[in-house]
C-alpha positions in Angstrom: -43.6 -53.8 -19.9 -45.0 -50.4 -19.0 -42.2 -48.7 -20.9 -42.6 -51.0 -23.9 -46.4 -50.2 -24.1 -45.7 -46.5 -23.9 -43.0 -46.7 -26.6 -45.4 -48.8 -28.8 -48.2 -46.3 -28.3 -45.8 -43.4 -29.1 -44.6 -45.0 -32.3 -48.1 -45.7 -33.4 -49.2 -42.2 -32.8 -46.2 -40.8 -34.5 -46.8 -43.0 -37.5 -50.5 -41.9 -37.8 -49.6 -38.2 -37.5 -46.7 -38.5 -39.9 -48.8 -40.3 -42.4 -51.5 -37.6 -42.4 -48.9 -34.9 -42.7 -46.6 -36.6 -45.3 -48.6 -37.8 -48.3 -47.1 -39.2 -51.5 -43.6 -38.0 -50.6 -44.7 -34.4 -50.1 -44.9 -32.7 -46.7 -48.4 -31.3 -46.1 -49.1 -28.7 -43.5 -52.5 -28.0 -42.0 -54.0 -25.3 -39.9 -57.5 -26.0 -38.6 -60.5 -23.9 -37.5 -59.2 -20.5 -38.4 -61.9 -17.8 -37.9 -62.5 -15.7 -40.9 -64.6 -13.1 -39.1 -64.2 -11.4 -35.7 -66.7 -13.9 -34.3 -65.2 -16.9 -32.7 -67.6 -19.3 -34.4 -66.5 -22.7 -35.8 -69.3 -22.3 -38.4 -67.4 -19.3 -39.6 -64.0 -20.9 -39.9 -61.7 -22.5 -42.4 -59.1 -25.2 -42.6 -56.0 -24.7 -44.7 -53.8 -27.4 -46.2 -50.6 -26.6 -48.1 -47.3 -28.0 -49.2 -43.9 -26.8 -48.1 -42.7 -27.7 -51.6 -45.0 -25.3 -53.5 -44.8 -21.5 -54.0 -47.5 -19.3 -55.6 -49.7 -22.4 -55.6 -53.1 -22.7 -57.2 -55.7 -22.2 -54.4 -58.8 -24.4 -54.1 -61.6 -22.9 -51.9 -64.0 -25.8 -51.2 -67.6 -25.2 -50.0 -69.4 -28.3 -48.8 -73.0 -29.4 -49.5 -75.7 -30.6 -47.3 -78.8 -28.8 -48.5 -77.8 -25.7 -46.5 -79.0 -27.6 -43.4 -76.0 -29.8 -42.6 -72.4 -30.7 -43.5 -69.0 -29.8 -42.1 -65.6 -29.0 -43.6 -63.9 -31.7 -41.4 -65.5 -34.4 -43.6 -63.2 -33.3 -46.5 -59.9 -33.1 -44.7 -58.5 -36.2 -46.3 -59.4 -35.0 -49.7 -57.8 -31.6 -49.0 -54.6 -33.3 -47.8 -54.5 -35.3 -51.0 -54.9 -32.1 -53.2 -52.3 -30.3 -51.1 -49.8 -33.1 -51.6 -50.0 -32.4 -55.4 -48.9 -28.8 -54.7 -52.1 -26.9 -54.3 -53.2 -24.8 -51.3 -56.7 -25.9 -50.2 -59.1 -23.9 -48.0 -62.1 -25.8 -46.6 -65.0 -23.5 -45.6 -67.6 -23.8 -42.9 -70.7 -21.5 -43.0 -73.7 -21.0 -40.9 -76.6 -23.4 -41.6 -80.4 -23.3 -41.7 -82.9 -23.3 -40.1 -80.9 -21.1 -37.6 -80.2 -18.7 -40.4 -81.7 -18.0 -43.7 -80.5 -16.8 -47.1 -78.4 -14.8 -47.7 -76.4 -15.6 -44.5 -74.8 -18.7 -46.0 -73.7 -16.7 -49.0 -72.4 -13.8 -46.9 -70.3 -16.3 -44.9 -68.8 -17.9 -48.0 -67.9 -14.4 -49.4 -66.3 -13.5 -46.1 -64.3 -16.7 -46.3 -63.2 -15.8 -49.8 -62.1 -12.4 -48.7 -60.1 -13.9 -45.9 -58.5 -16.3 -48.4 -57.5 -13.5 -50.8 -55.9 -11.6 -48.0 -54.2 -14.5 -46.2 -53.4 -17.3 -48.6 -49.9 -16.0 -49.4 -49.0 -17.1 -45.9 -49.8 -20.6 -46.9 -47.8 -20.7 -50.2 -50.9 -19.8 -52.2 -51.2 -17.3 -55.0 -54.2 -14.9 -54.4 -54.4 -14.5 -58.2 -55.0 -18.2 -58.7 -58.1 -18.8 -56.7 -60.5 -21.5 -57.8 -63.9 -21.9 -56.1 -65.1 -25.5 -55.9 -68.5 -26.5 -54.4 -70.6 -29.6 -54.1 -74.4 -29.6 -54.2 -75.6 -26.7 -52.0 -71.9 -25.5 -51.9 -71.9 -25.5 -55.8 -74.9 -23.1 -55.5 -73.1 -20.8 -53.1 -69.9 -20.4 -55.1 -71.8 -19.9 -58.3 -74.2 -17.3 -56.7 -71.2 -15.5 -55.3 -70.0 -14.6 -58.8 -73.4 -14.3 -60.5 -74.9 -11.9 -57.9 -71.7 -10.1 -57.1 -73.3 -7.8 -54.6 -71.8 -9.8 -51.7 -68.2 -10.1 -52.9 -68.3 -6.5 -53.9 -68.6 -5.6 -50.2 -64.9 -6.9 -50.0 -63.8 -5.1 -53.2 -63.7 -8.5 -55.0 -64.9 -8.8 -58.6 -66.0 -12.0 -60.3 -63.0 -11.6 -62.7 -60.7 -11.9 -59.6 -61.6 -15.6 -59.5 -59.6 -17.8 -61.8 -62.3 -20.4 -62.2 -65.3 -22.2 -60.7 -65.9 -26.0 -60.3 -69.4 -27.1 -59.5 -70.2 -30.7 -58.6 -73.8 -31.8 -58.7 -74.8 -28.3 -57.9 -78.2 -26.6 -57.3 -78.7 -23.3 -59.1 -82.4 -22.5 -59.4 -84.5 -21.9 -56.3 -88.0 -23.3 -56.9 -90.3 -26.1 -55.7 -90.0 -29.4 -57.6 -92.2 -32.4 -57.7 -90.3 -35.1 -55.8 -87.8 -32.5 -54.7 -87.8 -29.2 -52.8 -91.1 -28.3 -51.1 -92.3 -24.9 -50.0 -91.7 -25.9 -46.4 -88.1 -26.9 -47.1 -87.3 -23.8 -49.1 -89.0 -21.7 -46.4 -86.5 -23.0 -43.9 -83.6 -21.9 -46.1 -84.8 -19.0 -48.1 -87.9 -17.8 -46.4 -91.5 -17.9 -47.7 -91.3 -14.9 -50.1 -91.1 -16.3 -53.6 -89.7 -13.1 -54.9 -86.6 -13.8 -52.8 -86.4 -17.2 -54.4 -86.1 -15.5 -57.8 -83.5 -13.2 -56.4 -81.6 -16.2 -55.1 -81.6 -18.0 -58.5 -78.2 -18.0 -60.3 -79.6 -18.1 -63.8 -81.4 -14.7 -63.3 -78.0 -13.0 -63.2 -76.5 -14.6 -66.3 -76.7 -12.7 -69.6 -74.6 -11.7 -72.6 -73.2 -8.7 -70.7 -71.7 -10.9 -68.0 -68.3 -11.5 -69.5 -66.8 -11.0 -66.0 -68.1 -14.5 -64.9 -65.0 -16.8 -64.8 -64.7 -20.0 -66.6 -66.9 -22.8 -65.1 -66.4 -26.5 -65.0 -69.8 -28.0 -64.4 -69.9 -31.7 -63.3 -72.6 -34.1 -62.2 -73.1 -37.9 -61.9 -74.6 -39.8 -64.8 -77.2 -41.9 -63.0 -78.1 -39.8 -59.9 -81.4 -38.2 -59.4 -82.7 -36.4 -62.5 -83.6 -33.3 -60.4 -79.9 -32.9 -59.6 -78.7 -33.5 -63.2 -81.3 -31.1 -64.6 -80.0 -28.3 -62.3 -76.6 -28.5 -64.1 -78.3 -28.7 -67.5 -80.4 -25.6 -66.7 -77.2 -23.7 -65.8 -75.7 -24.8 -69.1 -78.7 -23.5 -71.0 -78.4 -20.1 -69.4 -74.7 -20.0 -70.2 -75.3 -21.0 -73.8 -78.0 -18.4 -74.2 -75.6 -15.7 -72.9 -72.7 -17.0 -75.0 -70.5 -17.7 -72.0 -67.8 -20.3 -71.8 -68.0 -23.5 -69.7 -66.7 -27.1 -69.6 -68.5 -30.2 -68.4 -67.7 -33.5 -66.8 -70.0 -36.4 -66.1 -69.1 -39.0 -63.4 -70.1 -42.6 -64.1 -72.6 -44.3 -61.7 -75.1 -42.8 -59.3 -72.9 -41.7 -56.3 -73.6 -38.1 -55.4 -70.3 -38.0 -53.6 -68.1 -39.8 -56.1 -65.9 -36.8 -56.6 -64.3 -37.2 -53.1 -62.5 -40.5 -54.0 -61.9 -39.4 -57.6 -60.0 -36.3 -56.5 -57.8 -38.5 -54.2 -56.8 -40.6 -57.2 -54.5 -38.5 -59.5 -55.1 -41.1 -62.3 -58.9 -40.7 -62.3 -60.5 -39.1 -65.3 -61.9 -36.4 -63.0 -58.6 -35.5 -61.5 -57.1 -35.2 -65.0 -60.0 -33.0 -66.1 -59.7 -30.9 -62.9 -56.0 -30.4 -63.4 -56.4 -29.5 -67.1 -59.2 -27.0 -66.3 -57.0 -25.2 -63.8 -54.1 -25.1 -66.2 -56.2 -23.7 -69.0 -57.9 -21.2 -66.8 -54.6 -19.8 -65.5 -53.6 -19.1 -69.2 -56.6 -16.8 -69.8 
């Protein structure tokens, strides 16, 4: 009986591990908690998912949301596994969180993770010339700010034009107090109390007609979620229109702020198709 129980447990564990590493007929590899700086800090680490069957793959660098106060890359491993099974290389990014740190630390960490990706992703079947930044909510802010205020990526000899494309999902782009939304106290925890820094931390203030180095952007949001969130995307669109810069949009049905997670795991969903088309078109530019 003891041997049977051991064998049953072994088979169950093997099945669960095998299922997580072998999705939709494609073998998916994973390497977790890789430090992207010399500091051994899990908040400065990435997870990488890739397929053995792909070469020179498109690379998705995903930055989670959480209002700069919470969130963790491990929440998105299933999504990353699904994307990797379709032939992409996926990098999930952790970054340090407020209130322990303030702006621009979150942004500095994301840019350091991007530099690590460019230098290392070929080891995971990814093409460093096909890097797409994808971010949700506060993560959408961080990836957009990285290319709008390119001071931080320039530290690593990276230019905005080195990025193939940007995908924002219900992002935040303008740092200001809002009735029913961000308060001075809240913004103070993340960005400090100096409102001049809030202006410097606003993506739209770096967008103008001379910025043809900003890569193509797919801006998405959910139709019936909080108007404050929707208006953030619309404000970014206004700035891009004024500057004459290109972008695409996608609107999720319903009110779920996190709808994209399940949609990206369904290759037949409208968002998955828009996502794939955006990547294909951006690679042709």
